[in-house]
N, C-alpha and C positions, 0 to 999 in steps of 0.2 A: 529345853533340854530333851533330847529324844528318850523314848521309854524303852529300856533294855529288858529283854526277856528274863523272867525269873523262873528258872527251872524247878526250884524247890517248891515255889508257890505259884504255879501258873494262873490260878484263879485272880492273883492280885493285878495281873495285866488287864483283866476286864474291868476290875474296879477302878483302876488308874484311868483307863480310857474313859469310863463313864463319868468319872470326876471331872476330867479335862474337858469333855464334850459338854458337860452340864455348865461349867464355868464359861465356856465359849458362847454358848446359846444365851446364858443370861446376860452376857456383855453386849450381845447383839439385840436380843429381844428382852429388855428389862421389864420386870413384873410391874404392872400398873396398879398402884395402890390408890383406890378411890377414896376421896374424903367423904365425910359424912353427908347425907343428903341435904339440899338446901333448906328443906323443911319436912315436917312430918308427912309421910305418903297418905295417911288417913285424912289430912286436910285438903287433898286435891279434889276438886269438884268438876263435874262435866257440865258444860253448857251447850245445849242443842239449838241450832239455828236453821230455820227453813224459810227461805225468802220466796215471795211470789207477788206479783202485782195485784193490787186490791181488785182491780176491775176484771181480771181474768178469772171468772167464777167457775169455769167447767174444769173438772179434775182432769180432763184429757189434755188440757194446756200445760199441765205440770207432771206429765209422766215421761220418763221416771222421776220420781221425787229426788231431790238433791238435798242432803243434809250436811251441814258443817258442825263439827264437834270441837270445842275448845277445852282444853284441860287447864285449869288455873288452881293456885293455891288460894284458899278460902281467905277473903280480904281481912277477916279478924285475926288470922294467924300470922305469927312472925315469920318473915321471909324476906331475904334481900330482894330489892326491886327487880334486878335483872333476872331473877329466877322465878318470879310469880307466875309468869306464863309458862306452862310445862310442855304443851304440845298441841298439835292439830290433827284431826281425823276427818276425812272426807268420804261419805257413804251415799250410794244411790240405792233406792228401794224401787224395784221392778215388779210389775204383775206377771203371773205365769198362767195366763188363760188364752184361750183360743182367740178371744176378741181383742185382747190387749196384751203385748209383752214387750220386753226390752228391745226385740228386733224392729219394732215399729217406730222406735225413736229416730228422729231425723238428725240428732246431734250426737250420734254414737262416737266415742273415741275408739281407737283401734283396740285397746285392752277390753273395753265393754263389748266390742263387737265379737272379739274372740270368745269371751266367756259366753255371750248369748248363743253364738253358733255351736258352742261345745255342749252346754248343758240343757239347751231348750230343743225340744222335739218340734220341729217346724210343722209337722202333720197336725198336731193337736194344740201346739202352744204351750204346752206343760213341760215338765221336766223330761229328759231323756229317760226311757224306761228302765235302763240299767241303774242309772243314778236314782231314780225315783224309788227303787226298792230299798235303798239304803237310808233313806231319809224319813224321819217320823212324819205322820200326817199332820196337817195344819192348813192354814190359809194359803192359798197359791200366790205367794209373794217371796221374793229373794233379795237379800242385802248383797250389795257389791262394794267391796272396799276399794276405793279409788286411790287413797293417799293416806299415809300416816307418817308423822315426823315429830320428834321430841327436840326441845331446844337444847343447846350444848350443855347448860348446867345440870340437866336431868338425864343425860346419856350415860349408859354403862351400869345402871342399877336394876335392869330387868323390868322396867315400868311399862314398856311399850305393850306387851302381851295382856297384862291385867286391865289396862286402860282400854284397849281395844275390845277385850272380852266384854267389859262393863258396857261400852257403847253398843255393841252388837245385841246384847241381852236387852238393853233398853229399847232399841229401835225394832228388835225382832220379835216382840211379842205377838205380832200379827203376820209373822213370816215362817217359812220352813227352814230355809238354809242361808248361809252366807257364802260368797265366793270371791276369790281374788286371783288375778293373774299376775304371777311373779316372773318378771323378766328383766334381764340387764338393760334393756331399753329403757325402762322406766327410771333408771338411775343415771342415764347418760348425761342429763343436764346438771347434775350435782356432783358427779364423780369426775376426777381429772383424767382418767384413762379407762380402757376396756377391762383391764383386770380388776380395778377397784369396783367398777360397775358389777362384775361378776361376783365379787366377794359379797358386795352389798345385797345382791339378790339371793345369795345362799343364806345370808344371815337373817334375811326376811323370811324365807321359807322356813327356816328352823324356828323362828319366833311363832310363825303361824301354827307350825305342827305342835309346839309346846302347849297351845291352848285348845288343841283338839282338831285342827284343820288336817285334812288327808289330801294327797295329790291325786286328782283323777282327770286323766286325759289332758294334762298339761295345766290344769286349773286346781288350785287349792280350794276345797269346799269343807264346810262343817255343818253338821245338823245342829240347829239352834236349840235342841233339846239336850245337847251333849253336855254331860256333867263336867267335863274338863273345862268348858267355859266358865261355869260357876266357881270352879276350884282354882282359877287361874291366879288370883291374888293371894291366896292363903300362905304360900312359901314366902312371898315377898314381905307380908305383914308379920309373919312369925320371925323372919330374919331381922326385920327392923326392930322388933319388939326385944329380941335378945340383945341386939346392940345397945338399945336404949337402956336395958336393965343392967348391962355391963358397964355403963359410964358412971 
């Protein structure tokens, strides 16, 4: 039924319009109500794996270091079998010295190469001077996030940021910063079309920024002494605790 102007109460027109538009949007984009988490988030543990051939003893053979992090529900905690594996994180650790840095690797992926060429000063092998001023002092090493993915049962709860922050803090005790190149190209193999890949990259960027990353010349970077990394999981745990107390 068309809406007829109400001369006595013109403000009712806007209210009626808002109501109808809201009903229409809800019918197209229904609100997604997430079920409870498959297990307690405090029971998720991170397992770090670094593989190397036993006979390659020179550290230069393993630069940059590649670490794979698996997030899983602790085996003693109750959890459906299909949800016990929570997600995977892939991280590279690179040196930032004149003698040896990420640019020296012969196996660079395009994203790693972009990061290296952006944040590393090729003249001295360290960080770009402008970036160097914003990062806390520390050992000349950098973490590079290559990949992060949660399994379907654990998506939508805001877990990616806290898990990533924990992994970075664990591996970053002997490094200054972490970096990540966020681009739709990274999501081309898992998204059905270009628009979906663009949206996925936007969500990724927002997740990184929530835990302290900032965009610098096309690369997301974070000081590993950034307090936001340590605080990344507080809101999630508090929310889970409130829900648990309300049951």
